[in-house]
C-alpha positions as CSV (number, residue, x, y, z in Angstrom):
1,M,136.7,100.4,110.4
2,P,134.4,97.7,109.3
3,G,132.2,98.5,106.2
4,H,128.6,99.3,106.6
5,Y,125.8,97.6,104.8
6,E,122.0,96.7,105.3
7,R,120.4,93.6,103.9
8,L,117.2,93.9,101.8
9,S,114.1,92.1,103.0
10,A,112.7,89.1,101.2
11,L,109.8,91.2,99.8
12,D,112.1,94.0,98.7
13,N,114.5,91.5,97.1
14,S,111.5,90.0,95.2
15,F,111.0,93.2,93.2
16,L,114.6,93.0,92.0
17,A,114.1,89.4,91.0
18,L,110.9,90.1,89.1
19,E,112.5,92.8,87.0
20,S,113.4,92.0,83.4
21,R,113.8,93.8,80.2
22,S,110.1,94.2,79.7
23,T,108.9,94.3,83.3
24,H,110.3,97.4,84.9
25,M,109.9,97.4,88.7
26,H,109.9,101.1,89.5
27,V,106.9,103.2,90.7
28,A,106.5,106.6,89.2
29,G,104.1,109.4,88.8
30,I,103.4,113.0,87.6
31,V,103.1,115.7,90.1
32,T,102.3,119.2,88.9
33,F,102.9,122.6,90.6
34,S,102.2,126.2,90.0
35,A,105.2,127.6,88.2
36,G,105.2,131.3,89.1
37,P,106.9,131.2,92.4
38,L,109.8,129.2,91.1
39,R,110.2,131.1,87.8
40,T,113.6,132.6,87.1
41,N,114.2,136.0,85.4
42,Q,114.8,134.1,82.2
43,G,111.4,132.4,82.4
44,G,112.5,128.9,83.3
45,I,112.2,126.9,86.5
46,D,114.9,127.5,89.2
47,M,116.6,124.2,89.1
48,S,119.3,125.2,91.6
49,R,116.7,125.9,94.3
50,I,114.9,122.6,93.7
51,R,118.2,120.6,93.8
52,Q,119.2,122.5,97.0
53,L,115.8,121.6,98.5
54,V,116.2,117.9,97.7
55,E,119.8,117.9,99.0
56,S,118.7,119.5,102.2
57,K,116.4,116.6,102.9
58,L,118.5,113.6,101.9
59,H,119.8,113.0,105.5
60,L,116.2,112.2,106.4
61,I,115.9,109.5,103.7
62,P,119.5,107.9,103.7
63,R,118.4,105.1,101.2
64,Y,118.6,107.8,98.5
65,R,122.3,107.9,98.8
66,Q,122.8,104.1,98.8
67,R,123.2,101.7,96.0
68,L,123.1,97.9,95.7
69,A,125.9,95.4,96.3
70,R,125.8,91.7,96.5
71,V,127.0,89.1,99.1
72,P,129.4,86.8,97.3
73,I,128.2,83.2,96.5
74,E,124.7,83.6,97.9
75,Q,124.2,86.8,95.9
76,H,121.7,88.3,98.4
77,P,121.5,92.2,97.8
78,V,122.5,94.7,100.4
79,W,122.5,98.5,100.6
80,V,125.8,100.4,100.8
81,D,126.6,104.1,100.8
82,D,127.3,105.6,97.4
83,G,130.7,107.3,97.7
84,H,130.2,108.8,94.2
85,F,126.7,110.2,94.7
86,N,125.8,113.2,92.5
87,I,122.6,115.1,93.0
88,E,122.6,116.4,89.3
89,Y,122.4,112.9,88.1
90,H,119.2,112.3,90.1
91,V,117.4,115.6,89.8
92,R,117.2,116.2,86.1
93,H,115.9,119.0,83.9
94,Y,113.6,118.7,80.9
95,S,111.6,121.3,78.8
96,L,108.5,120.8,76.8
97,P,108.2,122.4,73.4
98,Q,105.3,124.7,72.7
99,P,102.5,124.6,73.5
100,G,103.5,122.5,76.5
101,S,100.3,120.5,76.7
102,F,99.5,117.8,79.3
103,D,99.4,115.2,76.5
104,Q,103.0,116.2,75.5
105,L,103.9,115.7,79.3
106,R,102.3,112.3,79.2
107,D,104.3,111.2,76.1
108,L,107.5,112.3,77.9
109,V,106.4,110.4,80.9
110,G,105.9,107.2,78.8
111,L,109.5,107.5,77.4
112,I,111.0,108.1,80.9
113,V,109.2,105.1,82.5
114,S,110.2,102.9,79.7
115,Q,113.9,103.1,80.8
116,Q,115.1,101.0,83.7
117,L,117.0,102.6,86.6
118,D,120.8,102.1,86.7
119,R,121.5,99.5,89.4
120,S,125.0,100.8,89.9
121,K,123.6,104.1,91.3
122,P,120.9,104.9,94.0
123,L,117.6,103.7,92.5
124,W,115.6,107.0,92.1
125,E,115.4,110.0,89.9
126,F,113.3,113.2,89.8
127,N,112.7,114.7,86.4
128,V,111.7,118.4,86.5
129,V,109.8,119.3,83.5
130,E,109.1,123.0,82.7
131,G,107.1,124.7,79.9
132,L,103.7,123.0,80.9
133,E,100.7,125.0,79.9
134,E,98.5,126.9,82.5
135,D,101.7,128.3,84.2
136,R,102.6,124.8,85.6
137,F,105.7,122.7,85.9
138,A,105.9,119.0,86.7
139,I,108.1,116.6,88.6
140,V,108.2,113.0,87.2
141,S,109.5,110.8,90.0
142,K,110.8,107.3,89.4
143,I,111.8,105.1,92.3
144,H,112.5,101.3,92.3
145,H,109.8,99.3,94.0
146,C,112.5,97.6,96.2
147,M,112.9,100.9,98.0
148,I,109.4,102.0,98.5
149,D,105.7,101.2,98.7
150,G,102.6,103.4,98.4
151,I,102.3,104.3,102.2
152,A,106.0,104.9,102.4
153,G,105.6,107.2,99.4
154,V,103.1,109.3,101.3
155,D,105.5,109.7,104.2
156,L,108.3,110.6,101.8
157,M,106.2,113.2,100.1
158,A,105.6,114.7,103.5
159,V,109.4,115.1,103.9
160,L,109.8,117.0,100.6
161,L,106.6,119.2,100.8
162,N,105.3,121.7,103.2
163,L,101.9,122.6,104.6
164,A,102.5,126.3,103.7
165,P,104.6,128.1,101.2
166,T,108.0,128.9,102.3
167,A,111.3,130.1,100.7
168,E,113.5,128.7,103.3
169,I,116.0,126.0,102.5
170,A,118.0,124.4,105.3
171,D,121.7,123.9,104.9
172,P,122.4,120.3,103.8
173,V,123.9,118.0,106.3
174,P,127.3,117.0,105.2
175,F,127.2,113.5,103.6
176,V,130.2,111.3,104.7
177,P,129.7,107.9,103.0
178,R,130.4,105.0,105.4
179,P,133.0,102.6,104.0
180,E,131.7,99.8,101.8
181,P,132.7,96.3,102.9
182,S,134.7,94.2,100.5
183,G,133.3,91.0,99.1
184,S,135.3,88.8,101.5
185,E,134.1,91.0,104.5
186,L,130.5,90.7,103.3
187,L,130.8,86.9,103.0
188,I,132.4,86.4,106.4
189,R,130.0,88.8,108.3
190,E,127.0,87.2,106.7
191,T,128.2,83.7,107.5
192,A,128.8,84.8,111.1
193,R,125.4,86.5,111.2
194,R,123.6,83.2,110.4
195,A,125.8,81.2,112.7
196,G,125.2,83.7,115.5
197,K,121.5,83.6,115.1
198,T,121.5,79.8,115.5
199,V,123.8,79.8,118.5
200,A,121.8,82.6,120.2
201,A,118.6,80.7,119.7
202,M,120.1,77.5,121.2
203,R,121.6,79.4,124.2
204,S,118.5,81.4,125.1
205,L,116.0,78.7,126.1
206,R,113.7,81.3,127.5
207,Q,113.7,83.3,124.4
208,F,112.9,80.1,122.4
209,S,110.2,79.2,124.9
210,D,108.6,82.7,124.6
211,E,108.7,82.6,120.8
212,A,107.3,79.1,120.7
213,S,104.5,80.1,122.9
214,Q,103.7,83.1,120.7
215,L,103.8,80.8,117.7
216,L,101.3,78.4,119.3
217,R,99.0,81.3,120.1
218,D,99.3,82.9,116.7
219,G,100.0,79.8,114.5
220,A,96.6,78.5,114.0
221,Y,95.1,81.9,113.2
222,R,97.9,82.7,110.7
223,A,97.9,79.3,109.2
224,R,94.1,79.6,108.6
225,A,94.6,83.1,107.0
226,A,97.4,81.9,104.9
227,G,95.3,78.9,103.7
228,Y,92.5,81.3,102.6
229,S,95.0,83.5,100.8
230,L,96.5,80.5,98.9
231,T,93.1,79.1,97.9
232,S,91.7,82.5,96.7
233,G,93.2,82.0,93.3
234,W,96.9,82.5,93.7
235,L,97.7,79.0,92.3
236,T,95.4,79.2,89.2
237,T,95.6,81.4,86.1
238,A,93.0,84.1,85.6
239,S,91.1,84.5,82.2
240,D,92.9,85.5,79.1
241,T,91.8,88.9,77.9
242,P,93.0,91.5,75.3
243,L,94.5,93.3,78.4
244,N,96.9,90.3,79.0
245,G,99.6,88.9,76.8
246,T,103.3,89.3,76.0
247,V,104.5,92.7,77.4
248,G,107.2,94.7,75.7
249,P,109.6,97.3,77.2
250,N,107.7,100.4,76.1
251,R,105.1,102.3,78.0
252,L,102.2,104.8,77.6
253,F,100.7,106.8,80.5
254,G,97.0,107.6,80.8
255,T,95.2,109.9,83.4
256,L,91.9,110.5,84.8
257,Q,90.6,112.9,87.6
258,T,87.4,112.3,89.6
259,P,85.9,114.3,92.5
260,L,86.5,112.6,95.8
261,Q,83.1,113.8,97.0
262,D,81.4,111.9,94.2
263,V,83.2,108.7,95.3
264,K,82.1,109.3,98.9
265,A,78.6,110.0,97.8
266,I,78.4,106.6,96.2
267,K,79.9,104.9,99.3
268,N,77.4,106.8,101.6
269,A,74.5,105.9,99.5
270,V,75.2,102.2,99.1
271,G,77.6,101.3,101.8
272,G,81.1,99.7,101.6
273,S,84.3,101.6,101.4
274,V,86.0,104.1,99.0
275,N,88.1,101.2,97.7
276,D,84.9,99.2,97.0
277,V,83.7,102.0,94.8
278,V,87.1,102.1,93.1
279,L,87.1,98.4,92.3
280,A,83.4,98.4,91.1
281,T,84.2,101.3,88.8
282,V,87.3,99.4,87.4
283,A,85.0,96.3,86.9
284,G,82.5,98.5,84.9
285,G,85.3,100.2,82.8
286,V,87.0,96.8,82.0
287,R,83.5,95.6,80.9
288,R,82.9,98.6,78.7
289,F,86.4,98.5,77.1
290,L,86.5,94.8,76.4
291,A,83.0,94.5,75.1
292,E,82.7,97.8,73.2
293,V,86.3,98.7,72.1
294,R,87.8,95.2,71.7
295,D,84.6,93.2,71.0
296,H,85.5,90.6,73.6
297,D,82.9,88.4,75.3
298,V,82.9,89.2,79.0
299,T,79.9,87.0,80.1
300,A,82.1,84.2,81.6
301,A,85.4,86.1,82.3
302,D,87.2,85.3,85.5
303,F,88.8,88.7,85.8
304,R,90.9,89.3,88.9
305,A,92.5,92.4,90.4
306,M,95.5,92.4,92.7
307,A,95.0,95.0,95.3
308,P,97.9,95.8,97.6
309,V,97.0,96.3,101.3
310,S,99.3,98.1,103.7
311,V,100.4,96.1,106.8
312,R,102.7,98.9,108.0
313,S,102.5,99.4,111.7
314,Q,102.5,102.7,113.4
315,D,106.2,102.4,114.5
316,Q,107.1,101.6,110.8
317,R,105.6,104.8,109.4
318,G,108.3,107.0,107.9
319,T,110.5,104.1,106.9
320,L,111.4,103.0,103.4
321,G,111.0,99.5,102.1
322,N,107.8,97.4,101.5
323,Q,105.2,96.6,104.1
324,V,102.4,95.4,102.0
325,A,100.3,92.3,101.5
326,M,98.2,91.5,98.5
327,W,94.4,90.9,98.1
328,L,93.1,89.0,95.1
329,V,89.7,90.3,94.2
330,S,87.4,88.8,91.5
331,L,85.9,91.7,89.5
332,P,82.3,91.1,88.2
333,V,83.0,92.3,84.6
334,G,80.2,90.0,83.4
335,E,77.6,91.8,85.4
336,P,75.7,94.5,83.4
337,D,74.1,96.3,86.4
338,P,76.4,98.9,88.1
339,I,74.8,98.5,91.6
340,A,75.0,94.8,91.4
341,R,78.7,95.0,90.5
342,L,79.3,97.2,93.5
343,E,77.4,94.7,95.8
344,A,79.5,91.9,94.4
345,V,82.8,93.8,95.1
346,K,81.5,94.6,98.6
347,E,80.8,90.9,99.3
348,A,84.2,89.9,98.0
349,T,86.1,92.4,100.1
350,R,84.0,91.6,103.2
351,H,85.2,88.0,102.8
352,L,88.8,89.0,102.4
353,K,88.6,91.0,105.6
354,E,86.8,88.4,107.6
355,T,89.3,85.7,106.6
356,N,92.1,88.2,107.1
357,Q,93.9,87.4,103.9
358,A,96.2,90.4,104.1
359,L,97.6,88.7,107.3
360,G,97.7,85.4,105.3
361,A,99.7,87.0,102.5
362,A,102.0,88.7,105.0
363,T,102.5,85.3,106.7
364,L,103.6,83.7,103.6
365,V,106.0,86.5,102.9
366,R,107.4,86.1,106.4
367,L,107.8,82.4,105.9
368,S,110.0,83.1,102.8
369,A,112.2,85.6,104.5
370,G,115.0,83.1,105.2
371,A,115.1,81.7,101.7
372,P,118.3,82.3,99.7
373,A,118.3,84.9,97.1
374,T,118.7,82.5,94.3
375,L,115.5,80.6,95.4
376,V,113.6,83.8,95.8
377,S,114.5,84.8,92.3
378,M,113.6,81.4,90.9
379,A,110.2,81.3,92.7
380,S,109.4,84.9,91.6
381,R,110.1,84.1,87.9
382,L,108.2,80.8,88.2
383,A,105.2,82.6,89.6
384,T,105.1,85.0,86.6
385,G,104.1,82.0,84.5
386,V,100.9,81.5,86.4
387,R,99.4,85.0,86.2
388,P,96.8,84.6,88.9
389,F,95.4,88.1,88.2
390,N,94.8,90.4,85.3
391,M,95.8,93.8,86.6
392,T,97.0,95.7,89.7
393,V,94.7,98.2,91.2
394,T,96.3,100.2,94.0
395,N,94.5,103.0,95.9
396,V,96.6,105.3,98.2
397,P,94.8,107.9,100.3
398,G,96.5,111.3,100.5
399,P,96.1,114.6,102.3
400,Q,92.9,116.6,101.6
401,F,94.7,120.0,102.0
402,P,97.2,121.9,99.8
403,L,100.8,121.1,100.0
404,Y,103.7,123.1,98.7
405,L,107.2,122.6,97.1
406,L,108.9,125.8,98.4
407,E,106.4,128.6,97.4
408,S,104.7,126.5,94.6
409,E,101.4,124.7,95.3
410,M,101.0,121.1,94.4
411,L,98.1,120.8,92.0
412,E,97.8,117.3,90.8
413,S,99.5,113.8,91.6
414,Y,99.0,110.9,89.1
415,P,100.8,107.7,90.3
416,L,102.1,104.8,88.3
417,V,102.4,101.2,89.3
418,P,104.8,98.7,87.6
419,L,103.4,96.2,85.1
420,W,103.8,92.5,85.9
421,H,104.5,89.7,83.5
422,G,101.6,89.4,81.2
423,H,99.8,92.6,82.2
424,G,98.9,95.2,79.6
425,V,97.8,97.8,82.1
426,G,98.1,98.6,85.8
427,L,96.0,101.3,87.7
428,A,97.2,103.4,90.6
429,L,95.1,106.1,92.4
430,F,96.0,108.9,94.8
431,S,93.5,111.1,96.5
432,Y,94.6,114.8,97.2
433,A,92.8,118.1,98.1
434,G,89.3,116.8,97.1
435,S,90.2,114.9,93.9
436,V,91.1,111.3,93.0
437,F,93.9,111.1,90.5
438,W,94.0,107.9,88.3
439,G,97.2,106.9,86.6
440,F,97.2,104.2,84.0
441,N,100.5,102.5,83.2
442,A,99.9,100.8,79.8
443,D,102.1,98.5,77.6
444,Y,102.7,100.1,74.2
445,D,101.9,96.9,72.3
446,L,99.0,95.6,74.3
447,L,97.1,98.8,75.0
448,P,98.1,101.5,72.5
449,D,94.5,102.9,73.0
450,V,95.0,103.7,76.7
451,D,92.9,106.8,76.4
452,A,90.0,104.8,75.3
453,F,90.5,102.6,78.3
454,A,90.5,105.7,80.6
455,R,87.3,107.0,79.0
456,A,85.7,103.6,79.7
457,I,86.6,103.9,83.3
458,E,85.3,107.6,83.4
459,D,82.0,106.4,81.8
460,A,81.7,103.5,84.3
461,F,82.1,105.9,87.2
462,A,79.5,108.2,85.7
463,E,77.1,105.2,85.3
464,L,77.7,104.1,88.9
465,R,77.3,107.7,90.2
466,S,74.0,108.1,88.3
467,A,72.6,104.8,89.4
468,T,73.3,105.4,93.1
469,T,72.9,109.1,93.7
470,G,71.6,110.6,90.4
471,P,73.6,112.3,87.7
472,A,76.4,114.6,88.8
473,P,76.9,118.1,87.1
474,S,79.6,118.2,84.4
475,R,82.8,119.3,85.9
476,R,85.5,118.8,83.2
477,K,85.7,118.1,79.6
478,R,86.9,114.8,78.2
479,P,90.6,114.6,77.3
480,K,91.2,115.6,73.6
481,S,92.5,112.8,71.5
482,R,96.3,112.5,71.9
483,P,98.9,113.3,69.1
484,P,101.1,110.4,67.8
485,L,103.6,109.2,70.4
486,G,106.8,111.0,69.9
487,S,105.4,114.1,68.2
488,A,105.7,116.2,71.3
489,A,108.0,114.5,73.7
490,I,111.6,115.6,73.8
491,N,114.8,114.0,75.2
492,G,117.0,115.3,77.9
493,T,119.1,117.4,75.4
494,G,116.0,119.5,74.4
495,R,115.7,117.9,70.9
496,E,112.2,117.1,69.7
497,K,111.7,113.5,68.8
498,S,110.3,112.7,65.4
499,G,106.6,112.2,65.0
500,G,104.8,109.1,63.5
501,N,101.8,107.0,63.6
502,R,101.2,105.6,67.0
503,S,99.8,102.3,65.7
504,K,102.9,101.7,63.6
505,Q,106.0,103.5,65.0
506,K,107.5,102.3,68.3
507,P,110.0,104.4,70.4
508,A,113.5,103.0,70.6
509,D,114.1,100.6,73.4
């Protein structure tokens, strides 16, 4: 029987090529749940039931039992079934020491996401963390970006969670790994695949004619969109700021929660979209942080955000892999007026939509789809030296009703986006059950004061809210100052890590 394998797309492969010791290309996040329904008689979380639940769903997400292999010579990555898959390696168990604060959890998340995934195994892990205050536990997920994008993540979450509490766990579908092709088989089949595509195209004149006609119809429109995308700033370097510089391998994780109704109130008062409000808030927060915390001149800053835009079609929903294009948005951090900042963002995104730059970026990705893996790797690493944007800001809409892991209600979901070369912080947002949850992935060296950055974003949102709709009632207290990194987080064996001064002590690589 011939071995089974699946090729990675050019875009998925680029996330492997971009990864280095200091740029970890996994997406991650904190999801908290009510602990009571899953508590054991001994007081802990029932790990056996959680592992059983995950295992019962794996036949619906087969990529989670596949690992990477490489085609000889060309070195293009492919997916093959992992004959040594072990659920206990991927669904792990942690416990916080007393008092089990959310700050302790965030410190643990920083340590978890500072470690890269093992490429010899399926590229994901769920870290179940018990002992969280307010009768909660958390799942810290970590999945390589070559497997998943934000919209696919929402579909995956729907696989694992339910609309109502339930104690039922289906029997797992037996996993029979398909044979892995040998190196010589991979090389022969890939050579034959490329030759077969060429012969088929030459033999099928009608198919060639149809495709040519389609290219003629679409070509001018796509070329124009791609031209707008290229000239929007992708070939030039954005301003140098204290948020940009040499990135190390260690991470900190910050969080913020804002009411979705307040975001929509701003949108309804001034116009635009929820994403416009988010980007204008980020512009105001960056302005505050750079000017007030870092004493940096923002008057002439060319500060740009990269905003991923889903290009996933309806028939691609529920599938893994990346179906995204990228907007490049200039953020008006030099503008002191919050309403003027929002109007500038609205104008910028309006232009991006009118020139269809999501299509342009997607077209450029399609044009690179046939490039050999070595060229994709070289181009990706060359592009990191340009740094055309200062940070990533990704905003994923989620369900506005409760979801459940077995009987436990999902309470919060803070996402994490990878840091690119030269980026000290990346922002990811997820809306769920009436709230917008902000996750700040920060480099330990460039942004040790990630909480100050989150407070600047919070203050900018309050300023925008007050300027557009009037002051909102106070809903939650500011986060307390955090303890030194390492003073509360523990490793997988349950041993507490030693404390220290955050400004001087770094966690081990």
